[in-house]
C-alpha positions in Angstrom: -121.0 -25.6 -76.1 -118.4 -22.8 -76.8 -115.2 -23.3 -78.7 -112.5 -24.8 -76.5 -109.1 -24.2 -78.1 -107.4 -26.3 -75.4 -109.2 -29.3 -76.8 -109.6 -28.4 -80.5 -106.4 -26.6 -81.5 -104.0 -29.0 -83.2 -106.6 -31.8 -83.4 -105.8 -34.1 -86.3 -108.5 -35.0 -88.9 -106.9 -38.2 -89.9 -105.4 -39.4 -93.3 -107.3 -39.8 -96.5 -106.3 -41.2 -99.9 -107.2 -39.6 -103.2 -106.4 -40.1 -106.8 -107.1 -38.3 -110.1 -106.7 -38.8 -113.8 -106.4 -36.4 -116.8 -110.2 -36.5 -117.2 -110.6 -35.2 -113.6 -108.2 -32.3 -114.4 -110.0 -31.5 -117.7 -113.4 -31.5 -116.0 -112.1 -29.1 -113.3 -110.6 -26.8 -115.9 -113.9 -26.7 -117.8 -115.6 -25.9 -114.5 -113.5 -22.8 -114.0 -114.0 -21.6 -117.6 -111.2 -23.1 -119.7 -111.8 -24.0 -123.3 -112.8 -20.6 -124.8 -112.0 -20.4 -127.7 -112.1 -24.2 -127.9 -109.3 -24.5 -130.5 -106.9 -22.0 -129.0 -103.5 -23.7 -128.3 -103.3 -22.3 -124.8 -106.8 -23.4 -123.9 -106.2 -26.9 -125.3 -103.3 -27.3 -122.8 -106.1 -27.2 -120.1 -108.7 -29.2 -122.0 -106.9 -31.8 -124.1 -104.8 -34.7 -122.7 -102.1 -34.3 -125.4 -100.1 -31.6 -123.6 -102.1 -31.3 -120.4 -101.0 -28.9 -117.7 -102.7 -28.4 -114.3 -103.8 -25.1 -112.7 -102.4 -24.6 -109.2 -105.9 -24.1 -107.9 -106.8 -27.7 -108.8 -105.0 -28.5 -105.5 -108.2 -27.7 -103.6 -110.1 -30.6 -105.2 -108.1 -33.6 -103.8 -108.4 -32.4 -100.2 -112.1 -31.4 -100.2 -113.2 -34.6 -98.5 -110.5 -34.2 -95.8 -112.6 -31.8 -93.8 -115.3 -34.4 -93.1 -113.6 -35.2 -89.8 -114.2 -31.6 -88.5 -117.6 -32.6 -87.1 -116.0 -35.0 -84.6 -113.3 -32.7 -83.2 -113.7 -32.3 -79.5 -114.1 -28.7 -78.4 -115.2 -27.6 -81.9 -119.0 -27.8 -81.7 -120.8 -25.5 -84.2 -123.8 -25.3 -86.5 -122.7 -26.2 -90.0 -125.4 -24.0 -91.5 -123.5 -21.0 -90.0 -120.2 -22.0 -91.6 -118.8 -19.6 -94.3 -115.7 -20.3 -96.3 -113.8 -17.1 -95.8 -110.2 -17.6 -97.0 -108.2 -20.0 -99.1 -104.4 -20.4 -99.3 -102.5 -23.1 -101.2 -98.7 -23.5 -101.2 -97.3 -25.5 -104.1 -94.2 -27.6 -103.3 -93.9 -28.8 -106.9 -96.1 -28.6 -110.1 -99.2 -30.7 -109.9 -99.1 -33.7 -112.2 -102.0 -34.6 -114.5 -102.4 -38.0 -112.8 -101.5 -39.0 -109.3 -102.4 -40.8 -106.1 -101.9 -38.9 -102.9 -102.3 -39.0 -99.1 -103.9 -36.1 -97.3 -103.4 -35.3 -93.6 -105.4 -32.5 -92.0 -105.4 -30.7 -88.6 -106.9 -27.7 -86.9 -104.1 -25.3 -87.2 -105.5 -22.0 -85.8 -108.6 -20.7 -83.9 -109.1 -17.0 -83.8 -111.8 -15.2 -81.8 -113.5 -12.6 -84.0 -116.1 -11.6 -81.5 -119.2 -12.7 -83.4 -117.5 -15.6 -85.1 -114.6 -18.0 -84.8 -112.1 -18.2 -87.6 -111.0 -21.8 -87.8 -108.0 -22.5 -90.0 -107.7 -26.1 -91.3 -104.4 -27.1 -92.7 -104.2 -30.1 -95.0 -100.9 -31.5 -96.2 -100.9 -33.5 -99.4 -98.1 -35.9 -100.4 -97.6 -38.2 -103.3 -97.9 -41.9 -102.4 -94.1 -42.0 -102.8 -93.8 -39.5 -99.9 -92.8 -36.3 -101.7 -94.8 -33.2 -100.5 -97.0 -31.9 -103.3 -99.1 -29.0 -101.8 -100.4 -27.6 -98.5 -103.9 -26.1 -98.3 -105.2 -23.8 -95.5 -109.0 -23.3 -95.4 -110.2 -20.3 -93.4 -113.7 -21.1 -92.1 -115.8 -18.5 -90.4 -118.0 -20.2 -87.8 -120.7 -17.6 -87.2 -122.1 -17.2 -83.7 -119.1 -19.1 -82.2 -116.9 -16.1 -81.1 -116.4 -14.8 -77.7 -114.5 -17.7 -76.3 -111.7 -15.6 -75.0 -109.1 -16.2 -77.7 -106.8 -13.8 -79.6 -108.4 -12.1 -82.7 -105.5 -13.1 -85.0 -103.6 -11.2 -87.6 -105.3 -8.6 -89.8 -105.9 -9.5 -93.5 -102.8 -9.1 -95.6 -102.2 -8.6 -99.3 -103.8 -5.2 -99.4 -104.1 -3.7 -102.8 -101.7 -0.9 -103.5 -102.9 2.7 -103.6 -102.4 3.1 -107.3 -104.0 2.1 -110.6 -103.7 -1.6 -111.4 -101.1 -2.8 -113.9 -103.9 -4.5 -115.8 -107.5 -5.7 -115.6 -108.5 -9.1 -117.0 -112.0 -9.6 -118.2 -113.3 -13.2 -117.8 -116.9 -14.1 -118.8 -118.4 -17.1 -116.9 -121.0 -19.4 -118.4 -124.7 -19.5 -117.3 -124.1 -23.2 -116.4 -120.7 -22.6 -114.8 -121.7 -23.8 -111.3 -123.4 -26.9 -112.7 -120.1 -27.9 -114.4 -117.9 -27.0 -111.4 -120.0 -29.1 -108.9 -119.1 -32.2 -110.8 -115.6 -31.9 -109.4 -117.0 -32.8 -106.0 -118.8 -29.9 -104.3 -122.5 -30.9 -104.5 -123.8 -28.1 -102.2 -127.4 -27.4 -103.5 -126.8 -23.7 -103.0 -125.0 -23.8 -106.4 -127.7 -25.6 -108.3 -131.2 -25.5 -106.6 -133.1 -22.2 -107.0 -135.4 -23.0 -104.1 -132.4 -23.8 -101.8 -130.7 -20.6 -102.9 -133.7 -18.6 -102.0 -133.8 -20.1 -98.5 -130.2 -19.1 -98.1 -131.1 -15.5 -99.1 -130.0 -15.5 -102.7 -132.3 -14.8 -105.7 -130.6 -17.5 -107.7 -127.9 -20.2 -107.2 -124.4 -18.7 -106.8 -121.0 -19.7 -108.1 -118.8 -21.8 -105.6 -116.2 -19.7 -103.9 -113.6 -22.2 -105.0 -114.8 -21.9 -108.6 -114.2 -18.2 -108.4 -110.8 -19.1 -106.9 -110.0 -21.1 -110.0 -111.4 -18.5 -112.5 -109.2 -15.8 -111.0 -106.1 -18.1 -110.8 -106.5 -19.0 -114.5 -106.9 -15.3 -115.5 -103.6 -14.3 -113.8 -101.7 -17.4 -114.9 -102.7 -16.8 -118.5 -102.4 -13.1 -118.8 -99.5 -12.3 -116.4 -97.5 -15.5 -116.3 -97.9 -16.5 -120.0 -99.7 -19.7 -119.0 -96.8 -21.0 -117.0 -98.7 -22.8 -114.2 -95.4 -24.1 -112.7 -94.4 -20.6 -111.7 -97.1 -20.3 -109.0 -95.5 -21.0 -105.6 -98.5 -19.8 -103.4 -102.0 -18.5 -104.0 -104.0 -16.8 -101.3 -107.5 -15.2 -101.4 -110.2 -13.8 -99.2 -113.8 -14.5 -100.3 -115.3 -11.0 -100.0 -118.6 -11.6 -101.9 -120.4 -13.9 -104.2 -120.4 -14.4 -108.0 -123.4 -15.5 -110.1 -123.2 -17.8 -113.2 -123.1 -15.9 -116.4 -121.4 -12.8 -114.9 -118.1 -11.4 -116.1 -115.2 -11.1 -113.6 -112.9 -8.2 -113.8 -109.6 -9.2 -112.2 -107.2 -6.3 -111.4 -103.6 -7.1 -110.6 -100.5 -5.2 -109.3 -97.0 -6.5 -109.8 -95.0 -6.1 -106.5 -91.6 -7.9 -106.7 -92.2 -11.7 -106.8 -95.8 -11.2 -105.9 -98.9 -10.4 -107.9 -101.6 -8.7 -105.8 -105.2 -9.4 -107.0 -108.7 -8.2 -106.6 -111.7 -9.5 -108.6 -115.2 -8.0 -109.0 -118.4 -8.6 -110.8 -118.6 -6.3 -113.9 -122.3 -6.3 -113.9 -122.8 -5.4 -110.2 -119.5 -3.7 -109.5 -119.1 -5.7 -106.3 -115.9 -7.3 -105.1 -115.9 -11.1 -105.2 -112.3 -11.8 -104.2 -110.0 -9.5 -102.3 -106.7 -9.5 -100.3 -105.4 -12.0 -102.8 -101.9 -12.7 -104.0 -99.8 -15.1 -106.1 -96.2 -15.7 -105.2 -94.1 -16.3 -108.3 -91.1 -18.6 -108.8 -88.4 -17.3 -111.0 
């Protein structure tokens, strides 16, 4: 059955409750490479509960389970094996606390016809149990083979890198076991752990989660451009252009443009782009 925007667009995915503790935050931070060097004061703010702060990218973790209702949306029938996570966008309404209980509410926000694929944008709003908005996620999912349903193609990708040399390049090594740590935050896809499964998917070895790369790059920019001030991130958008492998080094280039930091990250070893069309909007 083809995609039917008349039925699927705006469909609600229901509400879900989620909670986290400082240990969950620390595990996430270790999963995106925090803690090197282990005794560095700035790294301890990510890995030790004494003065714990939270990376803005942690906001993808509490909503991961909210997409489970996607399979039951009328007019949105597709093969999950053909789904690719193409884009991620989070808006922070306030700094993320180290411990909280929240309510997530998701919906199908956009459906764009890309010809050979459908770009499905899921929007998940997260509020504290007391009602205050905390953050809003937008997941851009490419449903391969589901295009051609007669919809609009949607806007072109924004956040193009400027035609000049970057203002800086940040070098971030990843661990050989990076994906094995990150998966403990909730994404147990065997693509990131099982060599046989990875080969069936067309990769020589398990790859790093896209959302792990999302966190690695976020941390790099927060630490090196925003002096570790996680609360200054108002919004963080990326396009997943390629894949990263555990043990590789990421080279994150950045360009300061007013209140935005434009970003591109690539594998140092393969010279291939992992994240593109990325930007962090900064609060004063």
